[in-house]
C-alpha positions as YAML, in Angstrom:
chain: A
units: angstrom
residues:
- id: 1
  name: MET
  ca: [47.11, 15.49, 4.12]
- id: 2
  name: ALA
  ca: [49.68, 12.36, 4.95]
- id: 3
  name: SER
  ca: [46.36, 10.02, 3.80]
- id: 4
  name: GLU
  ca: [45.51, 11.93, 0.56]
- id: 5
  name: THR
  ca: [48.96, 11.58, -0.27]
- id: 6
  name: THR
  ca: [49.20, 7.95, 0.32]
- id: 7
  name: THR
  ca: [46.25, 7.44, -1.69]
- id: 8
  name: LEU
  ca: [47.53, 9.04, -4.36]
- id: 9
  name: LYS
  ca: [50.73, 6.90, -4.13]
- id: 10
  name: LYS
  ca: [49.04, 3.48, -4.06]
- id: 11
  name: ALA
  ca: [46.57, 4.86, -7.21]
- id: 12
  name: LYS
  ca: [49.90, 5.86, -8.91]
- id: 13
  name: LEU
  ca: [51.32, 2.53, -7.98]
- id: 14
  name: THR
  ca: [48.36, 0.70, -9.20]
- id: 15
  name: ASN
  ca: [48.39, 2.43, -12.72]
- id: 16
  name: VAL
  ca: [51.53, 1.58, -13.25]
- id: 17
  name: ARG
  ca: [51.41, -2.10, -12.20]
- id: 18
  name: SER
  ca: [48.21, -2.19, -14.45]
- id: 19
  name: ILE
  ca: [49.87, -0.90, -17.27]
- id: 20
  name: ALA
  ca: [52.91, -3.52, -16.49]
- id: 21
  name: VAL
  ca: [50.25, -6.14, -16.62]
- id: 22
  name: ILE
  ca: [48.52, -5.45, -20.24]
- id: 23
  name: GLY
  ca: [51.86, -5.40, -21.64]
- id: 24
  name: VAL
  ca: [53.10, -8.55, -20.22]
- id: 25
  name: LEU
  ca: [49.63, -10.44, -20.99]
- id: 26
  name: GLY
  ca: [49.65, -8.53, -24.56]
- id: 27
  name: ALA
  ca: [53.12, -10.08, -25.49]
- id: 28
  name: LEU
  ca: [52.58, -13.33, -23.90]
- id: 29
  name: ALA
  ca: [49.38, -13.30, -26.03]
- id: 30
  name: ALA
  ca: [51.03, -12.26, -29.31]
- id: 31
  name: VAL
  ca: [53.70, -15.19, -28.52]
- id: 32
  name: VAL
  ca: [50.59, -17.55, -27.95]
- id: 33
  name: MET
  ca: [49.15, -16.91, -30.87]
- id: 34
  name: ILE
  ca: [52.44, -18.28, -32.99]
- id: 35
  name: PHE
  ca: [51.62, -21.82, -31.96]
- id: 36
  name: GLU
  ca: [48.61, -22.17, -33.90]
- id: 37
  name: PHE
  ca: [47.32, -25.70, -35.61]
- id: 38
  name: PRO
  ca: [44.62, -26.55, -38.21]
- id: 39
  name: LEU
  ca: [41.76, -28.83, -37.13]
- id: 40
  name: PRO
  ca: [40.91, -32.13, -39.43]
- id: 41
  name: PHE
  ca: [37.53, -31.38, -40.11]
- id: 42
  name: LEU
  ca: [38.01, -27.46, -41.09]
- id: 43
  name: PRO
  ca: [40.01, -26.11, -44.20]
- id: 44
  name: PRO
  ca: [43.31, -25.92, -43.81]
- id: 45
  name: PHE
  ca: [43.70, -22.18, -43.77]
- id: 46
  name: TYR
  ca: [41.42, -22.00, -40.70]
- id: 47
  name: LYS
  ca: [43.71, -22.65, -37.33]
- id: 48
  name: LEU
  ca: [43.02, -22.85, -33.78]
- id: 49
  name: ASP
  ca: [44.99, -20.71, -31.43]
- id: 50
  name: PHE
  ca: [44.69, -19.83, -27.46]
- id: 51
  name: SER
  ca: [45.84, -16.34, -27.82]
- id: 52
  name: GLU
  ca: [42.60, -14.84, -26.01]
- id: 53
  name: VAL
  ca: [43.81, -16.80, -22.99]
- id: 54
  name: PRO
  ca: [45.72, -13.77, -21.58]
- id: 55
  name: VAL
  ca: [43.74, -11.61, -23.29]
- id: 56
  name: MET
  ca: [40.31, -12.58, -20.99]
- id: 57
  name: LEU
  ca: [42.26, -13.29, -17.62]
- id: 58
  name: GLY
  ca: [43.45, -9.53, -18.16]
- id: 59
  name: GLY
  ca: [40.19, -8.32, -18.77]
- id: 60
  name: PHE
  ca: [38.45, -10.45, -15.78]
- id: 61
  name: ALA
  ca: [41.29, -8.78, -13.49]
- id: 62
  name: LEU
  ca: [41.71, -5.17, -15.27]
- id: 63
  name: GLY
  ca: [38.21, -4.53, -16.98]
- id: 64
  name: PRO
  ca: [37.18, -4.64, -20.60]
- id: 65
  name: ALA
  ca: [38.77, -1.36, -21.74]
- id: 66
  name: ALA
  ca: [42.26, -3.53, -20.47]
- id: 67
  name: ALA
  ca: [41.03, -6.34, -22.52]
- id: 68
  name: ALA
  ca: [40.69, -4.37, -25.73]
- id: 69
  name: VAL
  ca: [44.21, -2.84, -25.22]
- id: 70
  name: ILE
  ca: [45.88, -6.59, -24.61]
- id: 71
  name: GLU
  ca: [44.29, -7.73, -27.67]
- id: 72
  name: ALA
  ca: [45.37, -4.47, -29.73]
- id: 73
  name: ILE
  ca: [49.17, -5.39, -28.25]
- id: 74
  name: LYS
  ca: [48.65, -8.79, -29.33]
- id: 75
  name: VAL
  ca: [47.65, -8.25, -32.67]
- id: 76
  name: ILE
  ca: [50.52, -5.60, -33.42]
- id: 77
  name: LEU
  ca: [52.97, -7.69, -31.92]
- id: 78
  name: HIS
  ca: [51.81, -10.60, -34.10]
- id: 79
  name: MET
  ca: [52.35, -8.51, -36.95]
- id: 80
  name: ILE
  ca: [55.71, -7.47, -36.57]
- id: 81
  name: LEU
  ca: [56.80, -11.09, -34.94]
- id: 82
  name: GLY
  ca: [55.44, -12.67, -38.44]
- id: 83
  name: GLY
  ca: [57.14, -9.64, -40.60]
- id: 84
  name: GLY
  ca: [54.02, -8.14, -42.12]
- id: 85
  name: THR
  ca: [50.55, -8.60, -43.45]
- id: 86
  name: GLN
  ca: [49.62, -10.31, -46.62]
- id: 87
  name: THR
  ca: [45.83, -8.55, -46.59]
- id: 88
  name: ALA
  ca: [46.56, -5.09, -45.97]
- id: 89
  name: GLY
  ca: [46.08, -5.64, -42.32]
- id: 90
  name: ILE
  ca: [42.35, -6.50, -42.77]
- id: 91
  name: GLY
  ca: [42.68, -9.92, -41.51]
- id: 92
  name: GLU
  ca: [44.84, -8.71, -38.37]
- id: 93
  name: PHE
  ca: [41.99, -5.96, -37.86]
- id: 94
  name: ALA
  ca: [39.29, -9.07, -37.84]
- id: 95
  name: ASN
  ca: [41.17, -10.89, -35.40]
- id: 96
  name: PHE
  ca: [40.91, -7.99, -33.31]
- id: 97
  name: LEU
  ca: [37.19, -7.66, -33.74]
- id: 98
  name: PHE
  ca: [36.81, -11.50, -33.16]
- id: 99
  name: GLY
  ca: [38.43, -11.49, -30.04]
- id: 100
  name: CYS
  ca: [37.07, -8.32, -28.70]
- id: 101
  name: ALA
  ca: [33.87, -9.63, -29.16]
- id: 102
  name: LEU
  ca: [34.71, -12.72, -26.86]
- id: 103
  name: VAL
  ca: [36.22, -11.08, -24.21]
- id: 104
  name: VAL
  ca: [35.02, -7.49, -24.00]
- id: 105
  name: PRO
  ca: [31.32, -8.67, -23.41]
- id: 106
  name: ALA
  ca: [32.59, -11.72, -20.96]
- id: 107
  name: SER
  ca: [34.92, -9.19, -18.94]
- id: 108
  name: MET
  ca: [31.91, -6.58, -18.54]
- id: 109
  name: ILE
  ca: [29.66, -8.75, -17.12]
- id: 110
  name: TYR
  ca: [32.21, -10.21, -15.12]
- id: 111
  name: ARG
  ca: [32.97, -7.21, -13.86]
- id: 112
  name: MET
  ca: [29.40, -6.31, -12.43]
- id: 113
  name: HIS
  ca: [29.15, -8.57, -9.75]
- id: 114
  name: LYS
  ca: [32.99, -10.80, -9.72]
- id: 115
  name: ASN
  ca: [31.73, -14.50, -9.03]
- id: 116
  name: ARG
  ca: [31.64, -17.87, -10.65]
- id: 117
  name: LYS
  ca: [28.40, -17.49, -11.75]
- id: 118
  name: THR
  ca: [29.02, -14.08, -13.79]
- id: 119
  name: ALA
  ca: [32.06, -15.47, -15.29]
- id: 120
  name: LEU
  ca: [30.06, -18.34, -16.54]
- id: 121
  name: ILE
  ca: [27.65, -16.22, -17.83]
- id: 122
  name: GLY
  ca: [29.73, -13.38, -19.60]
- id: 123
  name: MET
  ca: [31.84, -16.11, -21.18]
- id: 124
  name: GLY
  ca: [28.81, -17.92, -22.50]
- id: 125
  name: VAL
  ca: [27.35, -14.56, -23.89]
- id: 126
  name: GLY
  ca: [31.22, -13.65, -25.31]
- id: 127
  name: THR
  ca: [30.91, -17.14, -27.11]
- id: 128
  name: VAL
  ca: [27.77, -16.20, -28.80]
- id: 129
  name: VAL
  ca: [28.87, -12.70, -29.50]
- id: 130
  name: MET
  ca: [32.29, -14.06, -31.27]
- id: 131
  name: ALA
  ca: [30.20, -16.62, -33.49]
- id: 132
  name: VAL
  ca: [27.69, -14.16, -34.69]
- id: 133
  name: VAL
  ca: [30.33, -11.01, -35.58]
- id: 134
  name: GLY
  ca: [32.72, -14.02, -36.71]
- id: 135
  name: ALA
  ca: [30.14, -15.21, -39.24]
- id: 136
  name: LEU
  ca: [29.16, -11.84, -40.65]
- id: 137
  name: ILE
  ca: [33.14, -10.41, -41.01]
- id: 138
  name: ASN
  ca: [33.98, -13.27, -42.61]
- id: 139
  name: ALA
  ca: [31.23, -13.69, -45.07]
- id: 140
  name: PHE
  ca: [31.03, -10.41, -45.79]
- id: 141
  name: VAL
  ca: [34.95, -9.33, -45.41]
- id: 142
  name: LEU
  ca: [37.26, -11.60, -44.56]
- id: 143
  name: LEU
  ca: [36.70, -14.69, -47.13]
- id: 144
  name: PRO
  ca: [36.42, -12.03, -50.15]
- id: 145
  name: VAL
  ca: [39.57, -10.11, -48.55]
- id: 146
  name: TYR
  ca: [41.35, -13.41, -48.86]
- id: 147
  name: ALA
  ca: [40.28, -14.63, -52.22]
- id: 148
  name: THR
  ca: [41.18, -11.16, -53.43]
- id: 149
  name: ALA
  ca: [44.48, -11.41, -51.99]
- id: 150
  name: PHE
  ca: [45.65, -14.58, -52.59]
- id: 151
  name: HIS
  ca: [44.30, -14.54, -56.48]
- id: 152
  name: LEU
  ca: [41.81, -17.11, -55.94]
- id: 153
  name: PRO
  ca: [38.22, -17.06, -57.26]
- id: 154
  name: MET
  ca: [35.53, -17.77, -54.19]
- id: 155
  name: ALA
  ca: [34.81, -21.08, -55.75]
- id: 156
  name: SER
  ca: [38.19, -22.38, -54.82]
- id: 157
  name: LEU
  ca: [37.92, -21.32, -51.43]
- id: 158
  name: ILE
  ca: [34.56, -22.64, -51.09]
- id: 159
  name: GLN
  ca: [36.11, -25.92, -52.77]
- id: 160
  name: MET
  ca: [38.75, -26.31, -49.55]
- id: 161
  name: GLY
  ca: [35.53, -26.65, -47.49]
- id: 162
  name: THR
  ca: [34.02, -29.05, -49.74]
- id: 163
  name: SER
  ca: [36.80, -31.09, -49.44]
- id: 164
  name: VAL
  ca: [36.38, -31.77, -45.74]
- id: 165
  name: ASN
  ca: [33.00, -31.46, -45.53]
- id: 166
  name: SER
  ca: [30.90, -32.18, -48.11]
- id: 167
  name: GLY
  ca: [27.65, -29.84, -46.73]
- id: 168
  name: ILE
  ca: [29.69, -26.66, -47.77]
- id: 169
  name: THR
  ca: [28.53, -26.15, -51.13]
- id: 170
  name: ASP
  ca: [28.59, -22.17, -51.16]
- id: 171
  name: LEU
  ca: [29.43, -18.93, -49.02]
- id: 172
  name: THR
  ca: [26.65, -19.53, -46.50]
- id: 173
  name: THR
  ca: [27.23, -23.26, -45.80]
- id: 174
  name: PHE
  ca: [31.08, -22.52, -45.04]
- id: 175
  name: VAL
  ca: [30.17, -19.94, -42.74]
- id: 176
  name: LEU
  ca: [27.93, -22.13, -40.90]
- id: 177
  name: LEU
  ca: [29.99, -25.11, -41.08]
- id: 178
  name: ALA
  ca: [33.18, -24.04, -40.76]
- id: 179
  name: THR
  ca: [33.69, -20.69, -39.78]
- id: 180
  name: THR
  ca: [31.23, -20.52, -36.82]
- id: 181
  name: PRO
  ca: [32.26, -24.05, -35.42]
- id: 182
  name: LEU
  ca: [35.97, -22.69, -35.63]
- id: 183
  name: ASN
  ca: [35.03, -19.69, -33.33]
- id: 184
  name: LEU
  ca: [32.75, -21.98, -31.26]
- id: 185
  name: ILE
  ca: [35.55, -24.19, -30.48]
- id: 186
  name: LYS
  ca: [37.71, -21.83, -29.49]
- id: 187
  name: ALA
  ca: [35.83, -19.75, -27.50]
- id: 188
  name: VAL
  ca: [34.78, -22.84, -25.54]
- id: 189
  name: LEU
  ca: [38.41, -24.13, -25.10]
- id: 190
  name: VAL
  ca: [39.46, -20.13, -24.20]
- id: 191
  name: SER
  ca: [36.83, -19.93, -21.67]
- id: 192
  name: LEU
  ca: [37.41, -23.35, -20.00]
- id: 193
  name: ILE
  ca: [40.91, -22.39, -19.78]
- id: 194
  name: THR
  ca: [40.50, -19.11, -18.31]
- id: 195
  name: PHE
  ca: [37.80, -20.51, -15.49]
- id: 196
  name: LEU
  ca: [40.61, -22.83, -14.47]
- id: 197
  name: LEU
  ca: [43.53, -20.60, -14.45]
- id: 198
  name: TYR
  ca: [42.03, -17.60, -12.80]
- id: 199
  name: LYS
  ca: [41.59, -18.04, -9.33]
- id: 200
  name: TYR
  ca: [45.44, -19.20, -9.48]
- id: 201
  name: VAL
  ca: [46.75, -15.98, -11.55]
- id: 202
  name: SER
  ca: [44.42, -13.70, -10.02]
- id: 203
  name: PRO
  ca: [46.80, -12.50, -7.13]
- id: 204
  name: ILE
  ca: [49.76, -12.38, -9.54]
- id: 205
  name: LEU
  ca: [47.76, -9.83, -11.65]
- id: 206
  name: HIS
  ca: [46.42, -7.85, -8.76]
- id: 207
  name: GLY
  ca: [49.58, -7.65, -7.39]
- id: 208
  name: ARG
  ca: [48.69, -9.56, -4.12]
- id: 209
  name: VAL
  ca: [51.93, -12.20, -4.44]
- id: 210
  name: LYS
  ca: [53.71, -11.71, -1.36]
...
């Protein structure tokens, strides 16, 4: 009986710690998301940030479900900190999907066998999934929504891409030469940073620091 009580107490403490870690990482990701910057070879409204790093760290430590929750917290807090949304939540929901497309597959694969090899495989798969999901959502949802929200014809958005890359001439080339490179660059950098950091922050996330 005593051992069962001890086990239940440990389980409760673990759950409380996990909830706290999820909340902290979600808040940290929202703050990191504020510090975004454009890339000179992409349209100016495409910006890079590293907010998926805390999300992926949480996913590796606590699993894919936790990663999705951290991603949701990040997006909700960013909307609050940013004073709302200009696309009726469509852009924020798309950001949630992009983030999950990267971190959920990565953390699912890493969870199967926790070592460096599966971490790299998971991040590679997540990178590909994010690139595909990002291309499809931008082509069929996000870019049309932005054009409507900002009262711009689609041709004007495409022209912004043409001004930095003459190869961008229509929606397809815009997605292939602007959207996809951004997502690939972000996924690779986020994966690299996570790979370098996880060994050092894992004890903290698991509550093993004495």
